[in-house]
NULUM-481309 format. One line per 10 residues: number of its first residue (from 1); their letters; for each residue x, y, z of C-alpha. Coordinates in nm, 4 decimals, padded with zeros to 6 digits. Layout:
NUM> A> X Y Z; ...
***
This chain:
1> MKKALTQIDI> 02.2032 00.6552 -00.8147; 01.8812 00.7731 -00.9775; 01.6717 00.6340 -01.2621; 01.3539 00.7417 -01.4357; 01.0254 00.5930 -01.3170; 00.8740 00.3334 -01.5468; 00.5024 00.3039 -01.6211; 00.4872 00.0007 -01.3910; 00.6390 00.2074 -01.1070; 00.3893 00.4883 -01.1632
11> KELRYQCRMG> 00.1045 00.2382 -01.1634; 00.2315 00.0908 -00.8343; 00.2542 00.4347 -00.6719; -00.0982 00.5199 -00.7884; -00.2148 00.1883 -00.6451; -00.0715 00.2921 -00.3076; -00.2908 00.6050 -00.3170; -00.6150 00.4053 -00.3162; -00.6615 00.4100 00.0619; -00.6037 00.7860 00.0657
21> YLLPSMLFLF> -00.9026 00.8197 -00.1651; -01.1249 00.5553 -00.0095; -01.0979 00.6453 00.3602; -01.1731 01.0194 00.3251; -01.4596 00.9442 00.0862; -01.6140 00.7064 00.3370; -01.5645 00.9601 00.6183; -01.7376 01.2261 00.4090; -02.0201 00.9899 00.3138; -02.0871 00.8576 00.6646
31> GNVFVGGAYV> -02.0528 01.2026 00.8200; -02.3065 01.3475 00.5813; -02.5420 01.0532 00.6312; -02.5240 01.1184 01.0058; -02.5815 01.4927 00.9628; -02.8624 01.4359 00.7131; -03.0233 01.1769 00.9392; -03.0091 01.4170 01.2306; -03.1663 01.6868 01.0160; -03.4455 01.4593 00.8901
41> ANFGWLGVDT> -03.5146 01.3165 01.2359; -03.5001 01.6717 01.3801; -03.3560 01.5648 01.7121; -03.4451 01.8203 01.9774; -03.1224 01.7708 02.1682; -02.9160 01.8546 01.8605; -03.1089 02.1675 01.7695; -03.0200 02.1241 01.4037; -03.0692 02.4365 01.1964; -02.9929 02.4725 00.8281
51> EILLIMVSVF> -02.6885 02.6882 00.9012; -02.5464 02.4316 01.1428; -02.6145 02.1585 00.8872; -02.4158 02.3455 00.6220; -02.1314 02.4105 00.8654; -02.1140 02.0425 00.9617; -02.1144 01.9324 00.5955; -01.8370 02.1843 00.5264; -01.6368 02.0530 00.8224; -01.6678 01.6954 00.6969
61> ACLSLFIGYK> -01.5651 01.8060 00.3471; -01.2585 01.9945 00.4729; -01.1613 01.7133 00.7080; -01.1922 01.4583 00.4268; -00.9792 01.6672 00.1908; -00.7150 01.7205 00.4598; -00.6943 01.3499 00.5464; -00.6744 01.2538 00.1786; -00.3962 01.5057 00.1215; -00.1967 01.3878 00.4237
71> MNWKYISDIS> -00.2277 01.0233 00.3171; -00.1275 01.0730 -00.0483; 00.1041 01.3722 -00.0760; 00.4258 01.1682 -00.0698; 00.3107 00.9276 -00.3395; 00.1805 01.2083 -00.5615; 00.5064 01.4032 -00.5255; 00.7002 01.0850 -00.6136; 00.4948 01.0475 -00.9318; 00.5491 01.4122 -01.0289
81> YKEKQVETKI> 00.9229 01.3895 -00.9488; 00.9522 01.1049 -01.2077; 01.2695 00.9567 -01.0612; 01.3507 00.6684 -00.8315; 01.6494 00.6030 -00.6108; 01.8517 00.2889 -00.6649; 02.0510 00.1324 -00.3802; 02.2937 -00.1565 -00.4165; 02.2769 -00.4220 -00.1442; 02.4372 -00.7614 -00.0901
91> VQRKEAKRDY> 02.2380 -01.0851 -00.0606; 02.3299 -01.2586 00.2639; 02.1303 -01.5750 00.2103; 01.8674 -01.7346 -00.0124; 01.5776 -01.9476 00.1106; 01.3339 -02.1702 -00.0726; 01.0673 -02.3648 00.1127; 00.7432 -02.5479 00.0560; 00.4508 -02.3640 00.2170; 00.0871 -02.4602 00.2531
101> EAGSGTLYVG> -00.2352 -02.2635 00.2269; -00.4022 -02.2033 00.5601; -00.7171 -02.4079 00.6087; -00.6849 -02.5971 00.2818; -00.6733 -02.9418 00.4443; -00.9662 -02.9358 00.6844; -01.2625 -03.0391 00.4718; -01.2409 -03.4153 00.5288; -00.9981 -03.6682 00.6719; -00.7197 -03.7556 00.4336
111> QEMKGFDSYS> -00.7397 -03.4382 00.2264; -00.3973 -03.3052 00.1389; -00.3175 -02.9408 00.1910; -00.2527 -02.7249 -00.1143; 00.1151 -02.6412 -00.1286; 00.3192 -02.3761 -00.3040; 00.6862 -02.2853 -00.3232; 00.8018 -01.9722 -00.1428; 01.1259 -01.7961 -00.2381; 01.3064 -01.5376 -00.0227
121> IIVENTRYRV> 01.6320 -01.3497 -00.0162; 01.7811 -01.2071 00.3013; 01.9418 -00.8651 00.2721; 02.0652 -00.6681 00.5758; 01.8981 -00.9224 00.8079; 01.5580 -00.8667 00.6462; 01.3702 -01.1339 00.4507; 01.2178 -01.0230 00.1203; 00.9802 -01.2543 -00.0645; 01.0692 -01.2657 -00.4332
131> DEELYSACTE> 00.9527 -01.4544 -00.7407; 01.1266 -01.7671 -00.8682; 01.2960 -01.5845 -01.1552; 01.4713 -01.3332 -00.9287; 01.5534 -01.6077 -00.6789; 01.7303 -01.8186 -00.9402; 01.9176 -01.5159 -01.0802; 02.0550 -01.4138 -00.7374; 02.3602 -01.5643 -00.5719; 02.4589 -01.5555 -00.2079
141> GGEVLFNYAP> 02.7078 -01.2721 -00.1713; 02.5872 -01.1201 -00.4991; 02.4539 -00.7695 -00.5434; 02.0919 -00.6680 -00.5997; 01.9392 -00.3297 -00.6750; 01.6551 -00.1966 -00.4600; 01.4438 00.0704 -00.6295; 01.2788 00.3191 -00.3930; 01.0513 00.6183 -00.4437; 01.2444 00.9214 -00.3103
151> KSRYRLSIEV> 00.9844 01.0910 -00.0839; 00.7750 00.8006 00.0435; 01.0641 00.5498 00.0496; 00.8237 00.2905 -00.0937; 01.0131 -00.0098 -00.2310; 00.9171 -00.0335 -00.5976; 01.1179 -00.3375 -00.7056; 01.4221 -00.5555 -00.6573; 01.6452 -00.6564 -00.9473; 01.9775 -00.8315 -00.9926
161> KK> 02.2767 -00.6078 -01.0586; 02.4273 -00.6864 -01.3971
***
């Protein structure tokens, strides 16, 4: 079954693209700092000429664009496709437990650790952490809807089947 993407889904897919923008930008920046430093220092063993400098900057630019494209093309095509796939699955089990923040009880003797409630549902032998609202709406043996982006197969959301 297919549904239209919501604004929240589009925002989530754009959020997944952030590393595909950050990593190539940093590669381009650090590569050009290295090339520029070699040019300014005029290392004899590199034999840096202006033509070689321009070629190396062009290589870093092309490499950065290629890496950014390869990292983001699935998410961008999902956004332009404007549909999501919906799959119905059965909840095998529900789990609620009290968890504690790591390192929150080590300041002095007698300090209590900061606790929080953790809610999970198990579907197809995989544990998915969910919020309390979804947890209370689900029943063991009940059906839930998993929303996926079609190309990247990124899980957008889980909701209870009505």
